[in-house]
C-alpha positions as CSV (number, residue, x, y, z in Angstrom):
1,M,128.9,134.6,90.1
2,S,126.4,135.6,87.1
3,H,123.5,136.7,88.0
4,D,121.6,136.2,84.3
5,P,117.8,135.2,84.2
6,P,117.2,131.8,83.2
7,V,116.2,131.8,79.2
8,I,114.5,129.0,77.4
9,V,116.8,127.4,74.7
10,L,114.8,124.4,73.9
11,S,111.5,123.5,73.4
12,A,110.4,120.2,71.8
13,P,113.1,119.0,70.3
14,T,112.8,117.1,67.3
15,N,116.3,115.4,66.8
16,A,118.6,113.1,68.5
17,Q,121.2,115.3,70.0
18,A,118.6,118.0,71.2
19,R,116.9,115.2,73.1
20,S,119.6,113.7,74.6
21,R,120.9,117.5,76.2
22,L,117.2,118.3,77.9
23,L,117.4,114.7,79.0
24,R,121.0,115.2,80.8
25,A,119.3,118.5,82.1
26,L,116.3,116.8,83.2
27,L,118.3,114.0,84.9
28,P,121.8,114.7,85.6
29,E,122.9,111.7,87.7
30,D,120.3,108.7,86.7
31,P,121.4,108.0,82.7
32,G,120.0,104.9,82.9
33,R,116.8,106.3,84.2
34,A,117.0,109.4,81.2
35,R,117.4,106.2,78.6
36,R,114.1,104.8,79.3
37,L,112.1,107.8,79.5
38,R,113.7,108.4,75.8
39,Q,112.5,105.5,75.1
40,G,109.2,105.9,76.1
41,L,109.1,109.8,74.7
42,D,109.9,108.7,71.1
43,A,107.3,105.7,71.3
44,R,104.6,108.4,72.1
45,P,103.3,110.2,69.2
46,C,103.3,113.4,70.9
47,G,106.0,112.5,73.8
48,W,107.9,115.6,73.4
49,D,105.4,118.1,72.5
50,F,105.7,119.6,75.7
51,S,109.3,119.8,76.9
52,V,111.7,122.5,77.8
53,L,115.2,123.1,78.2
54,A,116.1,126.4,80.6
55,E,119.5,127.5,81.1
56,S,120.5,130.4,83.8
57,G,124.1,132.2,84.5
58,G,125.2,132.3,81.3
59,G,124.7,128.8,79.9
60,G,126.6,127.4,83.5
61,S,123.5,125.9,84.8
62,A,120.3,124.1,82.9
63,S,117.5,122.5,83.7
64,A,114.6,120.8,82.0
65,A,110.8,119.9,82.5
66,I,108.6,117.7,80.9
67,I,104.6,117.3,80.5
68,L,103.2,113.9,79.4
69,D,100.1,114.6,77.6
70,R,97.4,112.2,78.7
71,A,94.0,111.5,77.0
72,G,91.3,113.3,79.4
73,G,92.9,116.5,79.7
74,C,95.4,115.3,82.6
75,G,99.0,116.4,82.4
76,T,101.9,114.6,84.3
77,L,104.9,117.1,85.1
78,L,108.2,115.6,85.4
79,P,110.2,117.8,87.1
80,P,113.6,118.9,87.1
81,L,116.0,117.6,89.5
82,L,117.0,121.0,91.6
83,A,120.0,119.7,93.7
84,G,122.7,122.1,94.0
85,H,122.9,125.6,93.6
86,G,120.9,128.8,93.3
87,A,121.4,128.9,89.6
88,R,120.0,125.6,88.6
89,Q,117.0,126.1,91.0
90,A,116.4,129.4,89.0
91,A,116.4,127.9,85.3
92,G,114.3,124.6,86.9
93,G,111.7,127.2,88.2
94,C,111.6,128.7,84.4
95,A,111.7,125.4,82.7
96,V,108.6,124.0,84.9
97,R,106.5,127.5,84.0
98,E,107.7,127.7,80.6
99,V,106.4,124.2,80.1
100,I,102.8,124.7,81.8
101,R,102.2,127.5,79.8
102,Q,102.9,126.0,76.6
103,Y,100.5,122.9,78.0
104,R,98.0,125.3,79.2
105,A,97.8,127.0,75.5
106,R,97.1,123.6,74.1
107,V,95.2,122.0,76.2
108,P,93.2,125.5,78.0
109,D,90.9,123.5,80.3
110,G,93.2,120.7,81.3
111,V,95.3,119.9,84.6
112,V,98.7,119.0,85.3
113,I,99.8,116.9,88.4
114,T,103.2,116.2,89.7
115,L,104.1,114.0,92.7
116,T,107.2,115.3,95.2
117,T,108.6,113.9,98.7
118,E,108.4,116.2,101.7
119,S,112.0,116.4,102.1
120,D,112.0,117.7,98.3
121,H,112.0,121.4,99.6
122,D,113.8,123.2,96.7
123,L,111.3,121.2,94.2
124,N,108.2,122.2,96.5
125,H,109.1,125.5,96.7
126,V,109.5,126.2,93.1
127,L,106.2,124.1,92.5
128,A,104.3,126.2,94.4
129,S,106.3,129.9,92.7
130,S,105.1,128.5,89.8
131,G,101.3,128.6,90.6
132,M,101.0,124.8,91.3
133,A,98.9,123.6,94.8
134,R,100.0,121.4,97.3
135,L,96.6,118.8,96.6
136,T,97.2,115.8,99.4
137,T,99.6,113.1,100.0
138,L,99.1,110.1,98.5
139,V,100.2,106.6,100.0
140,F,101.2,104.2,97.5
141,L,100.4,100.5,98.6
142,R,100.8,97.3,97.3
143,T,100.1,93.5,97.5
144,R,100.4,90.1,96.3
145,V,98.4,88.9,93.8
146,E,96.9,86.0,95.0
147,S,93.2,84.7,95.3
148,P,92.5,85.4,98.8
149,R,91.9,82.7,101.1
150,A,88.9,83.4,103.2
151,S,87.3,86.1,101.6
152,A,83.4,87.0,102.7
153,P,80.8,86.0,100.4
154,C,79.1,88.7,98.1
155,P,76.7,90.3,100.1
156,G,72.8,89.4,99.1
157,G,71.6,91.1,96.2
158,F,74.7,92.1,94.3
159,R,77.2,90.1,92.0
160,V,80.5,90.6,90.6
161,A,80.9,90.2,86.7
162,P,82.8,91.8,83.6
163,L,82.1,95.4,82.6
164,P,79.9,95.8,79.8
165,D,81.4,96.8,76.5
166,D,78.8,100.5,77.0
167,L,81.5,103.4,77.4
168,G,78.1,105.0,78.5
169,A,76.7,102.8,81.0
170,V,80.4,103.1,82.9
171,A,80.8,106.7,82.5
172,E,77.3,106.6,85.0
173,V,78.7,104.6,87.3
174,L,81.8,106.5,87.2
175,R,79.8,109.6,87.9
176,A,78.0,108.1,90.4
177,S,81.3,106.6,92.8
178,C,82.7,110.2,92.8
179,A,80.0,111.6,94.4
180,D,81.2,112.4,98.3
181,S,84.5,110.6,97.4
182,L,86.9,110.9,100.0
183,D,89.9,110.6,97.4
184,C,91.0,114.3,96.4
185,P,87.8,115.7,96.7
186,E,89.1,119.2,95.7
187,L,88.7,117.8,92.5
188,G,85.0,117.5,92.6
189,A,83.9,119.3,89.6
190,R,86.7,118.8,87.9
191,R,85.8,114.5,87.7
192,R,83.9,114.7,84.4
193,P,83.4,111.3,83.9
194,E,83.5,110.9,80.2
195,R,87.1,112.7,80.3
196,V,88.0,110.4,83.1
197,L,87.1,107.4,81.3
198,E,88.8,108.3,78.4
199,G,92.1,109.0,80.1
200,H,92.1,105.5,82.0
201,L,91.2,103.8,78.1
202,D,94.3,105.8,77.3
203,G,93.5,105.4,73.6
204,A,91.6,102.2,73.8
205,T,88.0,102.2,72.2
206,S,86.2,99.3,73.9
207,I,86.2,98.0,77.7
208,P,89.0,96.1,78.9
209,R,88.2,92.6,79.5
210,Q,89.8,92.5,83.1
211,W,87.6,95.3,84.1
212,L,85.1,94.1,86.7
213,G,81.7,95.9,87.7
214,A,79.5,95.2,90.6
215,Y,75.4,94.8,89.9
216,S,72.7,94.8,92.3
217,T,70.4,91.8,91.4
218,D,67.8,93.0,93.9
219,S,65.4,94.3,91.0
220,R,64.1,92.8,87.6
221,C,66.8,94.1,85.7
222,S,70.7,94.0,86.7
223,R,72.0,97.3,87.5
224,L,75.7,98.6,87.4
225,V,76.6,99.8,90.8
226,G,80.5,100.0,91.4
227,L,83.9,99.4,89.3
228,S,87.0,98.2,89.3
229,L,89.7,99.5,86.5
230,T,93.1,97.9,86.4
231,R,96.3,97.8,83.8
232,A,99.3,96.0,83.4
233,R,102.4,98.6,84.8
234,V,103.8,100.2,81.9
235,D,106.6,102.3,83.4
236,A,110.3,102.0,82.3
237,D,110.9,99.9,85.8
238,A,107.8,97.8,85.3
239,Q,107.9,93.6,85.5
240,A,105.9,91.1,83.7
241,G,102.8,90.6,85.8
242,E,102.8,94.0,87.8
243,W,99.3,95.6,87.4
244,D,98.1,98.6,88.7
245,L,94.7,99.4,90.3
246,I,93.8,102.9,89.0
247,Y,90.5,103.1,90.2
248,I,87.7,101.6,92.5
249,G,84.5,103.3,93.3
250,M,81.2,102.3,94.4
251,A,78.0,104.2,94.0
252,P,76.7,105.6,97.6
253,Q,73.8,103.1,97.9
254,A,76.6,100.0,97.8
255,R,79.1,101.6,100.5
256,G,79.9,100.0,103.9
257,I,78.1,96.8,102.9
258,G,80.9,94.5,101.9
259,V,80.5,95.0,97.9
260,G,83.5,97.0,97.6
261,R,85.8,94.3,99.5
262,F,84.3,91.7,97.5
263,L,84.9,93.5,94.1
264,L,88.2,93.9,94.7
265,A,89.0,90.4,96.3
266,E,87.6,88.9,92.9
267,Q,90.0,91.4,90.5
268,L,92.5,89.9,92.6
269,R,91.3,86.4,91.7
270,Q,91.1,87.7,88.2
271,L,94.8,88.6,88.0
272,D,95.9,85.6,89.5
273,A,94.5,83.1,87.2
274,A,95.8,85.4,84.5
275,G,99.1,85.3,85.9
276,G,99.8,88.3,87.6
277,T,101.9,89.0,90.6
278,T,101.6,92.3,92.2
279,L,98.8,94.8,92.5
280,A,99.7,98.5,93.3
281,L,97.3,101.7,93.8
282,A,97.8,105.2,95.3
283,C,95.1,106.1,98.1
284,D,94.8,109.5,99.1
285,A,96.0,109.7,103.1
286,R,92.6,111.0,104.3
287,N,90.5,108.2,102.9
288,T,90.3,106.0,105.8
289,P,87.6,103.9,105.1
290,A,89.5,102.9,101.5
291,L,92.9,102.4,103.7
292,T,91.3,100.1,105.8
293,L,89.7,98.2,103.3
294,Y,93.1,97.6,101.3
295,A,95.1,96.4,104.5
296,S,92.2,94.0,105.1
297,V,93.1,92.1,101.7
298,G,96.7,92.0,102.2
299,F,97.9,95.5,100.7
300,H,100.9,97.2,103.0
301,E,102.4,100.8,101.8
302,L,105.3,101.7,100.0
303,G,105.7,105.0,101.0
304,R,104.2,108.3,100.7
305,R,104.2,111.2,98.2
306,V,103.0,115.1,98.2
307,A,100.6,115.7,95.1
308,W,100.8,119.2,93.1
309,L,98.1,120.2,91.0
310,D,98.0,123.4,88.4
311,D,94.2,123.9,87.5
312,P,93.3,126.8,85.2
313,T,89.5,126.6,87.2
314,T,91.3,127.8,90.6
């Protein structure tokens, strides 16, 4: 068996043949998913910018890794499939390290995240040896979109309405809602509201009309104290009517009094009226209050994934 070290043989492919070769190495056992992924990458202006193919053992084993660059300085790593022998694992580790290096050169203050399962022992080893840190376990939840039959009324002194088309005001309540958050608290200082909001907007320049806010009305002027952000699912397997809850949070003074539950119930009513079928989300497994809230309105667990992070500031 050859013990030649892995080498990078392809980066940011520009022609169809090279892109097909890279995707075959990334997803050798799932050509359908590879085809859908290619369609998505081709549709993105910079979809292939961070993509690497590595070979090991004199070309006998190949592996690949891709980072999807998202607004807000956050890259999502699509890791290689590492089932098999050590040569493929070596090539996979080489591809992961190289694609992170390329991303870091272009986005020096960005972070890279990826998800695995506990049983992905080979991949988890490669991520750890590549400098990524295990962040937390995420619980994936989903519920049918329908108006709650008997939800509690909105607590006195608060109301729910669409968010204002004011990026500054939305960023400010986003900042307040992140204070003492139990969702990935390790990210703390990394949560710069303007960049987080930019990532959630994903290229949009105005606040989507389905985004809702919770407002305090106990003073002369109505003050924004919470927000719920959703978007239609856009991944390759998405079906019509499927939505993701990408963020929900309350400022500290509006927590624990039922405002968040009413805001979530209103979000479900709104999506129901718009023809939505399901709403899905991910939550830090350590965030017991949030998990309790989601269960109370009908969310059920789909599974758990391990979140990994590459952060240049740590």
